[in-house]
N, C-alpha and C positions, 0 to 999 in steps of 0.2 A: 304440733308438725312446724317446721319449719320451712321457708319458703326456699324452693330451689334456686342455686348460685350459679353464674358461671365461673367456673375456673380460672385463677390471672392467668394461665396459657394461652385464654384461650376468649377473654374481652372483648380483645380488640376484633375477632372476628365475627361475635356477634353483635355487635355496635355495627359494622358493615353490613353486614346480611342484612340484619332487620331494620337496615334506615333504607329500604328498598320497598314497604308491604304496597305501595300501589303497584306494583305490577309482582308480588307474590304469589309462587308457583303453589300449587296446592297440593303436591307430592314430594316431600322430602327427604332422600339417602341419604342419613347421616352416617358418615364411617370412619374408620380410623383401625390403629392399632389398638389390642387389648389391653385395657388399664390406664387409660388417657383422660376418660374422664368425658365418653361419646351420650351415656347414659344423664349423665348429671347436666350437660350442653341440652339437651332435646330436654329433662324438665323444667329448667329454665327459660329456656327460648318457649316452652308453653305457656309457663304462667307470664311470659313479656307479651306473646301475641295476645293473649285475654285479658291481660289489662288495660285500665280506662286511663289512668295516666301517666303514660309511661314516661321514663326519663334518659335521653337519651337512644330509646329505642328497647331499653331494658324495662322492666319490672318494679313498680315506683316502691311494692308492699306496703303499702298505707291505702288503698281502692277499696271498695265492697269486693271485688273481684280476685284480688291479693289474698282479701281475706279466706273469699272462700275455696281458695287455691291450697293457700296455706291450711285450712282447715283438713282438705281431702275431698269436699264434698262442693267442686263447681259443678253444677248440670252440665255448660257444653265440655269440659273434658274429662277423654274417657280412655283410661291404659288397656291398651289389649296386650296380654302375654302369659305365658302357660300358668297352668294353677299349680308347677311347681314353682318357679319363679314367685308367684304370688303370695304364694306359704312361708319362703324364704323371707320376703319382705315384712311381713308379717298381718296378711289379709288373711280373709276365712280361708278354707281350703274350697269352699263350694262358690264360687265368681255368682254375684247377683249382676241381674239387668243392667245396675249403676256402672259397673265396672266392665262395661262390652262385651261381658258372656251371658249366656242363658242358666238359670238354676240347674245346679247338676244334676242328671239324673239320679234313680233311685239308687241305692246301692255304692254311690260313688264315695261313701267315704270306704269298703270296702276294694278300693282301688289304690293301686299308687295315682298319685295325683299326675295327669297329665304334661308331658318333657315337649309336648307340641302345642303351637296353635292350631283352635279346629276349626272346624267352618261354621259352628253355629253361635261363635265368639263375632265372626266376622256379618253372619246374618242378622243377630239380635241389632246390628246399629242400624237398619233402616229406620225403624221408627223414631230413632234416634235424629237420623239426616230428615224425615220430614215433618218434624216441628222447627218454628223457629226458636232465634237462640235466645237466649235470657236477658242477654243485656245487648243487644243490637250490634254485636258484633262477632270477631270469629269463635268457630267450634274447631276446635284442636284433638286427633284421633292418637296418640301417642303409642306405637306398638313395639313392642321390643323382646327377643331380639329376633329382627327379622325372620332369619337364616331357621326359626322355629314354624314358620310355616310351611306345612306340609304340601303337598300337589294342590289338594283339592281345594283349601283356607285361603292358598297362594293364589287360584285361579277366579275364585269366587270379589278378591279383594283384587283383583286384575278388572274385573266388570266392574268393580264401584269408581276404581279409576282412569276408566274410560269416559263414564261420564260423572264427570263427578260432582257431588253436591253443593248446592250455593255457600259460601260463609264457610269452606271447610278445608283447613290443612292440616294432611296428614305426616308425620313425622316415624319413618321408620328406622332403627336404630343397629348397625351390624357393623361387621368387621368390614368381610369382606363379599363388595354387590356380587363379587362371579358364585358366589354361594346362596344367589335368587334366580328367578326364573328370566330370563332377560330378556322377555315379554314385560315385566313387571317392572323391569329396573325402565326399559324406555321411557316407560309413563311417568318417572319421576324427575327430580332437578337432584344432582347428586350434591353435597355437602362434604368435601372428604377437610377432615378434622387433624391436625397435625399434633405429635409428642413435642412436650414443649424442651428447651434446650437446657442439656445438665444443671447449668447454674441456676437456674428457674423452680426446676425440680426440686433440688435438694434443698433451696430456701423454704420452699413449702412443705417439703419433708418436715425437715427442722420444726417448721410451726408445731407441725401434726407432734409432736414430742418423741420423732424417729429420731434413733440412735443405733448404729452409726447409719447414716444417711447415706455414705457412698455405697459401703456395703451391701443396703436393702436396695438401694438403687438399679445397682449390675444385678444383684438378684435377677431382678423384675424386668432387664433389658432396657431401661430407660421411660419404666411405665409407671409414671407416681401414686398411683391407684394402686397400680398395680402391689410396687415395691408395702403401701401402707397393709395393706390386706396380708403382706408373707409376713412384716413385723408384726402383726398381732396376732397371727396364727404359731410363730415359732420363735426361738429365743436367739439365734444366730443364723447371719444372709447363711450361712453356708452349715446344712445340716451335718448334726454330729453322726449320723451313721454314713454317709458320701464321705467324711474325714474319714471314719473307720475303713471303707472304703479303699481311698487312693493313696492313702499311707503306706500301707504296704505294697500295692504296686507300683507304687514309685519305687519301693527300693527292691522291687525281685521279687518281693515273697507272694507268697498264698492268701487272702485275706481268708478271712471265717465267716464263709459263705452262709453256716447256718445260724448264727447270734446275728448278721445283719439281713436274714430273712423276719427275725421275731424280733427286731427292730421296727422294721419296716408294716410288716402285717398287721400292728396297729391303727398306720395311716388309714387315711384314702388311699385305694390305690392310684386315682388321678393326680394325687401330690406327688406320690413319690416317683411317678413315672415323669412326672413333669421335670423333676430336678434333676434324671438321668437324662432326657432329653437335653436340657441346658448343658451337660455334663459334656456329651457331646459333641455337641455344637462346640464346646471348648477345647475338648482333644483336639478337634480337624482343624481348628485353627491353629492351635499348639503344634499339629505337627505339620504342617505347610509353611513354619515360621512365625505366625501372625499374635495378635496379643490376643490372650482372652476374653471373653467377654463378660461373662455370667457370674463366676466365683474370681473373683482375684485376688484372693486368702489361696487359694490352692494352684497358683499361677505355676510355681515351681514344682508340685509334685503332678501335675497335668505336663506339665514340658516335658518331664522325665520319664514320664509314659508315651508324650508320642513320638520322643525319639526311638522307640520301638516299636513301634506300631508299624502292622504294613493300612496303608490308607485305604485299601480295599476292601478288606478286613472289617474296619472300624465303618466304615458307610455303608457294609449290607448290615452290621449291629444296628445303627441307629434307625435305617430304613423298618428292620423289623422291630423297633423298638416300638415306634410310631404303627405296626398295627398293634400293638398290644394294647395301645391308647383305647381299641374298640373295645374291648373287651372289660376294661375299667372297671364301668359300674353293672357288670354278671354276678349271678351270685357261683363265682365260683371259687373252692377252698384260698383263702386267702396265702395262707403259710405256704403253700406248693406252687400258686400262684409267683409266689414274690421270689421263692427260693431259686426256680426254673427263669427267671426274668434277671435275678443277680449272678448266674452261673452261667448263662449266654451272655453276661454284660463283662465278667471277667476272664471268660476266652477268648474274649475278641480284643484285651487290652493287652494278652502274652507274648502278642509279636507271635 
């Protein structure tokens, strides 16, 4: 493992923030847009707080504590996240007490990994709180994504934060604080993180080998980590199926919904639904005479469609599409779901 580092566009914020540890709050809500590096920031912050020889407030990378963090076994650092997230990160399917959760119950392997942070994960921290820190400094609880807390676990965490254990810092990561209980938000100091300027994001993406950086950054709405993920998953900033949808619509023809459905059914539903939502944003911008945001390569086609559509009809379809996101992970017939969704999209774009 490597030691988490602050991304270039967050270093100044991190130095200013970590430079005031003498009056550091016990709980921080780190929030901002998706894909800008919030979790990277929180992980690097945890390493910096545990570091025994920080340099300008940031982890030195050479002390014993940094070595423990790097190897993933610092006793004063706990990650609290859903089982499903832990699996994505390569952790064991059944998190143990060292990871901030109790051992999985009997038969856990027969059920789907939980997408929530459960109350037993919060309760299992009690013994950790009641022991002295191993190196006489902070202990850090890194909790993400905070919206994965259910009502029960959120209330359990609230009780902890009402009487915070000594020398303990909670770092909660979330996109929008309004997705948490207001009482829980009130117990945290908020640390908003900004997206980088386009030139900074583009320079970073090029360093990662992303080409064309401009197209991928636009597709991700200006979020560089989101752009990197998209580039790793796809061949082009504009999915081929989306081009096959927009070209005939721009020319006033009917797209072949059947073949389009066959193309997208092989993809995760959340992925192609997200692309359609971005397309609708561009369509509404074009219909009002504004430049498109997500797919500049389709600006001509989207502009042609935008001249013919009725704004109310497009807005209704966009709202309907948002509701379909709730069905994305349900065990539906993938092809039927894709066909019905694309048919609705085509009808809304025909004026």
